[in-house]
C-alpha positions in Angstrom: 93.1 84.5 91.1 95.2 81.6 90.1 94.9 78.1 91.6 97.7 78.8 94.0 95.8 81.8 95.5 98.0 84.5 93.8 97.0 87.2 91.3 98.6 89.6 88.9 98.5 93.1 90.3 98.4 95.0 87.0 95.8 92.6 85.6 93.6 93.2 88.6 93.8 96.9 88.1 93.7 97.2 84.3 91.7 94.2 83.0 88.8 93.9 85.4 86.0 96.4 85.3 86.2 99.7 87.2 83.8 98.7 89.9 85.8 95.7 90.9 89.0 97.7 90.7 87.6 100.3 93.0 86.6 97.6 95.4 90.1 96.3 95.5 91.6 99.7 96.1 89.1 100.6 98.9 89.8 97.4 100.9 91.3 98.2 104.2 94.1 96.2 105.8 95.7 95.3 102.4 98.8 97.5 102.3 100.9 94.8 100.6 98.3 93.8 97.9 99.4 96.4 95.3 102.9 97.7 94.5 104.0 101.1 93.3 104.6 100.0 89.7 101.2 98.5 89.1 99.4 101.5 90.8 101.4 104.1 88.8 100.9 102.2 85.5 97.2 102.0 86.1 97.1 105.7 87.1 98.9 106.9 84.0 96.7 104.7 81.8 93.4 105.7 83.3 94.3 109.4 83.6 95.3 109.7 79.9 92.3 107.8 78.7 89.9 109.7 81.0 91.3 113.0 79.7 90.9 111.9 76.1 87.4 110.7 76.7 86.3 113.8 78.6 87.6 116.0 75.7 85.9 114.1 73.0 82.3 114.8 71.8 81.2 111.3 72.7 78.7 110.8 75.4 80.3 108.4 77.9 80.3 107.8 81.6 83.1 109.5 83.5 82.0 108.8 87.0 83.8 105.4 87.4 87.0 106.5 85.7 87.1 109.7 88.0 86.6 107.6 91.1 89.2 105.0 89.9 91.8 107.7 89.1 91.3 109.3 92.5 91.4 106.0 94.3 94.7 105.1 92.5 96.5 108.3 93.6 95.0 108.1 97.1 96.3 104.6 97.4 99.8 105.6 96.3 99.8 108.4 98.9 98.6 105.9 101.5 101.4 103.5 100.6 104.0 106.3 100.9 102.7 107.1 104.4 102.8 103.4 105.3 106.4 103.2 104.1 107.3 106.3 106.2 105.4 105.6 109.4 104.9 101.8 109.2 101.7 99.9 109.8 100.1 101.3 113.0 97.7 99.3 115.1 97.1 101.7 118.0 94.1 104.0 118.0 96.1 107.1 117.0 97.9 105.6 114.0 95.0 103.5 112.7 94.2 106.1 110.1 97.3 105.3 108.1 95.7 102.8 105.8 96.0 102.9 102.0 92.4 101.8 101.6 91.2 104.9 103.6 93.4 107.1 101.6 92.0 105.6 98.4 88.5 106.6 99.5 89.6 110.1 100.3 91.5 110.4 97.0 88.5 109.2 95.1 86.2 111.8 96.8 88.7 114.6 96.3 89.3 113.9 92.6 85.6 113.4 91.9 84.7 116.7 93.6 87.5 118.6 92.0 86.9 117.4 88.4 83.1 117.5 88.5 83.0 120.8 90.4 80.4 119.5 92.8 79.8 120.9 96.2 81.5 119.7 99.3 78.4 118.0 100.5 78.8 115.2 97.9 82.4 114.7 99.1 81.2 114.4 102.6 78.5 111.9 101.6 81.1 109.8 99.8 83.5 109.7 102.7 80.7 109.0 105.3 
């Protein structure tokens, strides 16, 4: 954050560590915090590097990059739904939140890539 309470979207996603980036993406009620360009740039960057790392013979952690990649594409889908339906505050439309879609995207990508059972996905979403 700068002194005038602003921050660079791409720097928040690409420069900070994965745990802090996931925290930014999971935050609810922040549909205007990240734009499409910064999310798509970070998604392409992390997806390519995660595929390269997973294919190499080096022992490295892939849990955080998998969660981060899933959270990025979930947040993009959430932003698309917000742009289609708008921000809903009633009880029936409150599920349209990019932070919630980031959580669901992270759980789906993690369970799909790691071939874990559905129980881990349910635990992550709960």
